C-alpha positions, 0 to 999 in steps of 0.5 A, a space after each residue: 059985261 059978261 053974262 051967264 046962266 045955267 046949263 039947260 041938260 043939268 039936274 040938282 040935289 040940294 042936301 043939308 048945306 050941300 047940292 049936288 050937280 049931274 051933267 046929264 049931257 057928259 055925265 059926271 057930278 059936281 058937288 057945291 058948298 052954300 053959298 055955290 049952291 046959292 049961286 047956281 039957284 040964281 043962275 036959271 035966269 041969266 046973271 053978271 059977275 055984279 049981280 051974284 056979289 051982291 046976292 050974296 052980300 044980301 042972302 049970307 048978311 056978309 058985311 065983310 062983303 063977298 070977294 068978286 075974285 072968288 064969285 069970278 073964279 067959282 062962275 069958270 070953274 062952272 064953265 069949265 065943267 060944262 056948267 
């Protein structure tokens, strides 16, 4: 099972429903929506796709359930951005 965690050299700012992640090493800025920011905050500790899906469902009271593929895609993008 693949595990994910935030890169250590990142600064995060939360403004309203938007999160901004600054990658200090790569000098990049990444904007996240509310769900992405919530997932990012959980990634301070080691997470799996399943643990993130469960947490998002609980936090946002998703009756239909969160799309697992969306979480996997989000994590892939974070890895691609070096986060």
